[in-house]
DOZABA-113281 format. One record per residue: residue in three letters; x, y, z of N, C-alpha, C, O in turn. Coordinates in pm, whole numbers, padded with zeros to 5 digits, always signed. Layout:
<nodes>
ALAXYZXYZXYZXYZ...
</nodes>
This chain:
<nodes>
MET-14791-17073-10758-14836-16982-10861-14779-16842-10836-14741-16775-10932GLU-14773-16797-10714-14718-16666-10684-14572-16655-10724-14528-16552-10775TRP-14497-16762-10702-14355-16757-10738-14337-16753-10889-14241-16695-10940THR-14428-16814-10961-14423-16809-11106-14445-16666-11154-14377-16620-11246VAL-14540-16596-11093-14568-16458-11130-14447-16370-11096-14408-16284-11175VAL-14390-16393-10979-14271-16316-10938-14157-16344-11034-14086-16251-11073GLY-14138-16466-11073-14032-16504-11167-14051-16438-11303-13956-16389-11364VAL-14176-16438-11349-14208-16374-11477-14183-16224-11469-14126-16166-11562LEU-14225-16161-11360-14201-16017-11343-14052-15985-11339-14009-15888-11401ILE-13974-16064-11269-13829-16044-11265-13769-16060-11404-13682-15983-11444ALA-13815-16158-11476-13766-16181-11613-13800-16063-11703-13718-16019-11783LEU-13923-16010-11689-13964-15895-11769-13883-15770-11734-13845-15693-11823VAL-13858-15750-11605-13777-15635-11563-13635-15648-11619-13579-15550-11669GLY-13579-15765-11611-13445-15789-11666-13440-15766-11816-13346-15706-11867LEU-13542-15814-11886-13551-15794-12031-13563-15646-12064-13498-15595-12155GLY-13650-15577-11987-13667-15434-12009-13538-15358-11986-13503-15269-12064ALA-13466-15392-11880-13338-15325-11850-13235-15353-11960-13160-15265-11999SER-13234-15477-12008-13136-15511-12112-13168-15443-12245-13079-15425-12328ILE-13292-15404-12266-13330-15332-12388-13315-15182-12370-13269-15113-12461ILE-13352-15130-12254-13353-14986-12232-13211-14929-12223-13186-14820-12276LYS-13118-14999-12157-12982-14946-12140-12914-14917-12274-12860-14807-12290PRO-12913-15009-12370-12850-14975-12498-12921-14861-12571-12857-14782-12641ILE-13053-14853-12556-13126-14744-12622-13087-14610-12562-13069-14513-12635VAL-13073-14603-12430-13033-14479-12363-12890-14442-12405-12863-14326-12434THR-12802-14539-12408-12663-14514-12450-12659-14465-12594-12586-14371-12626LEU-12736-14527-12680-12741-14485-12821-12796-14343-12834-12745-14263-12912THR-12899-14313-12758-12957-14179-12762-12856-14075-12717-12846-13969-12778GLN-12780-14103-12612-12676-14010-12566-12568-13991-12671-12523-13880-12695SER-12528-14100-12734-12425-14092-12838-12475-14009-12957-12400-13929-13012ILE-12598-14029-12996-12655-13952-13108-12663-13805-13072-12636-13719-13157THR-12700-13774-12949-12708-13634-12905-12570-13568-12910-12557-13457-12961LYS-12469-13636-12858-12332-13582-12862-12286-13563-13006-12226-13460-13039LEU-12313-13659-13090-12274-13650-13229-12343-13534-13299-12280-13464-13379THR-12468-13513-13269-12543-13401-13327-12480-13268-13287-12466-13178-13370VAL-12444-13256-13160-12380-13132-13113-12248-13109-13185-12219-12997-13227VAL-12169-13213-13199-12039-13201-13266-12057-13163-13412-11986-13077-13463VAL-12150-13226-13479-12174-13196-13621-12221-13052-13639-12179-12984-13733GLU-12307-13004-13551-12353-12866-13560-12237-12769-13541-12228-12668-13611ARG-12147-12799-13446-12030-12714-13425-11939-12714-13548-11890-12610-13590VAL-11918-12831-13605-11835-12842-13725-11897-12763-13841-11826-12697-13917GLU-12029-12770-13855-12097-12694-13961-12076-12544-13942-12048-12473-14039ARG-12088-12495-13817-12066-12352-13791-11922-12312-13823-11899-12209-13886GLU-11827-12394-13779-11687-12363-13806-11657-12366-13955-11579-12284-14004LEU-11717-12458-14026-11696-12467-14170-11755-12345-14242-11696-12293-14336ALA-11871-12300-14196-11931-12181-14254-11844-12058-14227-11827-11974-14315GLN-11790-12048-14106-11701-11937-14074-11575-11943-14160-11528-11840-14209GLN-11521-12061-14177-11400-12078-14259-11429-12041-14404-11346-11977-14469ALA-11544-12079-14454-11580-12046-14592-11592-11894-14609-11546-11840-14709ALA-11653-11827-14512-11665-11681-14520-11528-11616-14513-11500-11522-14587HIS-11443-11665-14426-11307-11611-14414-11228-11633-14544-11157-11544-14590SER-11241-11750-14601-11171-11781-14726-11220-11692-14840-11141-11647-14923GLN-11350-11667-14843-11406-11581-14947-11348-11440-14936-11311-11380-15037GLU-11339-11388-14814-11282-11254-14794-11134-11253-14831-11086-11157-14892SER-11063-11358-14796-10920-11367-14831-10902-11368-14982-10813-11302-15035HIS-10987-11443-15051-10977-11449-15197-11007-11313-15260-10943-11273-15357LYS-11104-11242-15203-11134-11108-15256-11013-11017-15242-10979-10943-15334ARG-10948-11022-15124-10830-10938-15102-10717-10977-15198-10649-10890-15253LEU-10698-11107-15217-10592-11152-15308-10619-11105-15451-10527-11059-15520TRP-10743-11117-15496-10775-11075-15633-10762-10924-15649-10718-10875-15753ALA-10799-10850-15545-10784-10705-15552-10636-10668-15560-10598-10581-15638HIS-10553-10734-15482-10409-10710-15487-10352-10750-15623-10268-10680-15679ASN-10399-10861-15675-10354-10906-15807-10392-10805-15915-10312-10774-16003ASP-10514-10753-15907-10557-10652-16005-10472-10526-15994-10438-10466-16096ALA-10438-10486-15872-10353-10368-15853-10215-10392-15913-10159-10303-15976GLN-10161-10509-15894-10030-10541-15952-10037-10544-16104-09946-10496-16171ASP-10145-10599-16158-10161-10599-16304-10163-10456-16358-10103-10428-16462GLN-10231-10367-16289-10237-10228-16331-10098-10164-16327-10060-10091-16419ARG-10024-10192-16222-09888-10137-16212-09799-10190-16324-09721-10116-16383LEU-09813-10319-16354-09733-10376-16463-09769-10311-16597-09681-10281-16677ASP-09898-10291-16619-09940-10223-16743-09882-10083-16750-09836-10039-16855ASP-09884-10012-16638-09826-09877-16635-09677-09880-16665-09626-09797-16740HIS-09607-09975-16607-09463-09986-16631-09435-10019-16778-09343-09963-16839GLU-09512-10108-16833-09490-10143-16974-09517-10023-17064-09446-10002-17162THR-09618-09947-17031-09647-09827-17109-09530-09729-17100-09487-09673-17201ARG-09479-09708-16979-09366-09616-16962-09243-09665-17037-09173-09585-17099ILE-09218-09795-17031-09102-09850-17102-09121-09833-17252-09026-09798-17322SER-09240-09858-17304-09265-09842-17446-09243-09697-17488-09187-09672-17595VAL-09287-09603-17407-09268-09462-17439-09119-09428-17442-09073-09355-17530LEU-09045-09480-17344-08902-09455-17338-08828-09517-17458-08735-09457-17511GLU-08869-09633-17499-08805-09701-17611-08829-09626-17742-08743-09626-17830HIS-08942-09564-17757-08974-09495-17883-08918-09355-17890-08932-09290-17993ARG-08855-09306-17785-08794-09172-17788-08663-09172-17856-08599-09068-17867
</nodes>
């Protein structure tokens, strides 16, 4: 009877180890993945902010060029009508 109890305990320990190891591995993988996703989110937010600033600068430059073109066209029109 004692050997039966010992056998059952060994079987339970083996079963527990075979269940716990994959759970621990999965938990570690999920933790690493969470860290990576959080880093990617931060980098994406930084990239979005940088892109927004770049677009503002481009549009400001475009508006300045449009103004210069309008000025040139006005000057050319004045010269043509003289």
